[in-house]
C-alpha positions in Angstrom: 10.8 10.6 13.7 8.2 10.5 11.2 8.5 7.7 8.7 7.8 9.1 5.0 6.4 6.3 2.1 6.3 8.1 -1.0 4.5 6.6 -4.1 5.9 6.8 -7.3 5.2 5.8 -11.0 8.6 5.3 -12.1 12.3 5.2 -11.5 12.9 8.6 -12.9 11.7 10.4 -9.9 14.0 8.7 -7.3 17.4 10.4 -8.1 15.9 13.7 -6.8 14.3 12.5 -3.8 15.6 9.4 -2.7 17.4 11.1 -0.1 14.5 12.3 1.3 12.1 9.3 1.5 12.0 6.1 3.8 10.1 3.7 1.6 9.3 3.5 -2.1 5.6 2.5 -2.8 6.1 1.6 -6.7 3.0 1.9 -9.0 2.3 3.2 -12.4 -0.7 5.0 -13.7 -1.2 6.8 -10.0 -4.2 8.6 -11.6 -5.9 5.7 -12.0 -5.1 4.8 -8.5 -2.1 2.4 -9.0 -1.4 -0.6 -11.2 1.6 -2.7 -11.6 5.1 -1.4 -12.9 6.6 -3.3 -15.5 9.4 -5.7 -14.4 12.3 -3.1 -16.3 10.6 -0.3 -13.9 10.9 -2.3 -11.0 14.3 -3.7 -11.6 15.8 0.1 -12.4 13.9 1.2 -9.1 15.5 -1.3 -7.3 19.1 -0.7 -8.3 18.5 3.3 -7.4 16.9 2.4 -3.6 19.5 -0.2 -2.9 22.0 2.4 -3.2 20.5 4.5 -0.6 18.9 1.2 1.8 15.3 2.4 1.1 13.1 -0.3 1.0 10.5 -0.8 -1.9 7.0 -2.0 -1.9 5.3 -2.7 -5.3 1.6 -2.5 -5.8 0.1 -5.6 -7.7 -2.8 -4.8 -9.3 -3.5 -5.3 -13.1 -5.7 -2.8 -14.5 -7.9 0.4 -13.0 -11.3 0.0 -11.9 -12.3 -1.9 -9.0 -11.0 -4.7 -7.1 -13.0 -8.0 -7.9 -10.6 -9.8 -10.1 -10.8 -12.8 -12.4 -9.1 -16.0 -12.2 -6.6 -14.8 -15.3 -6.1 -11.5 -13.7 -5.3 -13.5 -10.3 -2.8 -15.6 -12.0 -1.1 -12.4 -13.9 -0.9 -11.0 -10.1 0.7 -14.0 -9.1 2.9 -13.8 -11.9 4.2 -10.3 -11.2 4.5 -11.2 -7.6 7.1 -14.0 -8.5 9.0 -11.9 -10.6 9.0 -8.7 -8.2 10.4 -11.4 -6.0 13.2 -12.7 -7.5 14.4 -9.3 -8.5 14.4 -8.0 -4.5 11.7 -5.9 -3.7 11.1 -5.6 -0.2 7.4 -5.9 -0.5 3.7 -6.3 -2.0 1.1 -4.1 -1.6 -2.3 -5.7 -2.6 -6.1 -5.4 -2.2 -8.9 -8.3 -3.9 -12.7 -7.7 -2.9 -15.6 -9.6 -3.9 -18.5 -8.2 -5.7 -20.3 -8.1 -2.3 -17.9 -5.5 -0.8 -15.8 -8.3 1.5 -12.5 -9.8 1.4 -12.2 -12.2 -1.3 -10.4 -14.7 1.4 -8.9 -16.9 -1.2 -7.5 -14.6 -3.9 -5.5 -12.6 -1.1 -4.4 -15.9 0.7 -2.9 -17.0 -2.8 -0.9 -13.4 -2.9 0.1 -13.6 0.7 1.8 -17.2 0.1 3.1 -16.0 -3.2 5.0 -13.2 -1.3 7.2 -15.4 0.8 7.9 -13.7 3.9 8.0 -10.4 1.7 6.5 -7.1 3.9 2.7 -6.9 3.0 0.3 -3.6 2.8 -3.1 -4.2 2.1 -3.9 -0.8 0.1 -7.2 1.6 0.0 -9.1 -1.2 -1.5 -9.6 -1.4 2.3 -12.0 1.7 2.2 -14.8 -0.2 0.2 -15.3 -2.7 2.9 -18.4 -3.4 4.3 -16.7 -4.9 7.4 -13.1 -3.1 8.1 -13.0 -4.2 11.6 -13.3 -7.8 10.8 -11.1 -7.7 7.8 -8.2 -6.0 10.0 -8.8 -9.4 12.3 -8.0 -11.5 9.0 -5.4 -9.6 7.7 -3.3 -9.2 11.2 -3.9 -13.2 11.1 -2.1 -13.6 8.1 0.9 -11.8 8.9 -0.2 -8.5 6.8 2.2 -5.7 8.2 0.0 -2.6 6.9 -3.4 -1.5 5.7 -3.1 1.8 4.0 -6.1 3.6 4.2 -7.9 7.1 4.0 -10.5 6.6 6.7 -13.4 7.3 4.1 -13.7 8.4 0.5 -10.7 9.8 -1.4 -13.0 12.9 -2.5 -13.2 14.0 1.6 -10.2 15.2 3.5 -8.5 13.1 5.8 -8.6 15.6 8.5 -12.7 14.6 8.4 -11.8 10.8 8.7 -10.1 11.3 12.0 -12.1 9.6 14.1 -12.2 6.8 11.9 -8.8 6.0 11.3 -8.3 6.3 15.2 -10.7 3.5 15.6 -8.9 1.3 13.2 -6.1 2.2 14.9 -7.4 1.2 18.7 -9.1 -2.0 16.9 -5.6 -2.8 15.3 -3.7 -2.8 18.5 0.0 -3.5 18.0 -1.1 -6.3 15.2 -0.7 -4.5 12.3 -0.1 -1.0 11.5 -2.8 1.5 10.0 -1.1 3.8 7.6 -2.9 6.8 6.6 -2.6 8.1 3.2 -4.6 10.2 0.6 -4.5 14.0 0.7 -1.5 13.6 2.8 1.2 16.4 1.5 4.7 17.9 3.3 2.8 20.7 4.0 -0.1 18.5 6.7 2.0 15.4 7.3 3.2 16.8 10.9 -0.3 17.9 11.8 -1.6 14.2 10.1 0.8 12.6 12.3 0.2 14.5 15.5 -3.4 14.0 15.6 -3.5 10.7 14.7 -0.2 9.9 17.1 1.4 7.4 13.8 4.6 7.5 13.2 4.3 6.2 9.6 2.8 8.7 6.7 2.1 7.7 2.8 1.4 10.2 0.1 2.6 11.1 -3.5 4.1 14.3 -2.4 5.4 14.2 0.9 9.2 15.6 -0.6 
């Protein structure tokens, strides 16, 4: 069975698709790569998803653009994490980098600690890293459950990145899940899953 994680901006679409999805990623401003949703949106989305026992992951990102965050931006993300967890959010999606495209260890660790045992996904900031294999090591050591990755620039077809995604999978082993995303739809998800031998896929158009 292929687990479908569908990314949605709001709760309005949820009643129409909730019976066809296995997990939700909730984030605003999809056209800008995704940002944190309001607490009100998160609360209403959880009301719908809980009725169907579908877990929800909330992205924590205060703005579009790069993934290098100031101290004030990090504080705002930690505030959002605490609020999401209080609402009963199942998981947190995050990713903080340094100006030289390495993991911002302190910022990422702060978010992990604030998440209090929630499911954790490191998002596609991963695809900007200079040393992705070293990042897999660190994220696995911190208990991160998944890395969402396209395997390359988003303007490439995901099929062009199969070799790199397989490299990530082989390196990660059973330490964490490599979750392919970006350009996966209901029309090609079966092919992606077969080629990569994965059991989970991520996208906005899976249903």
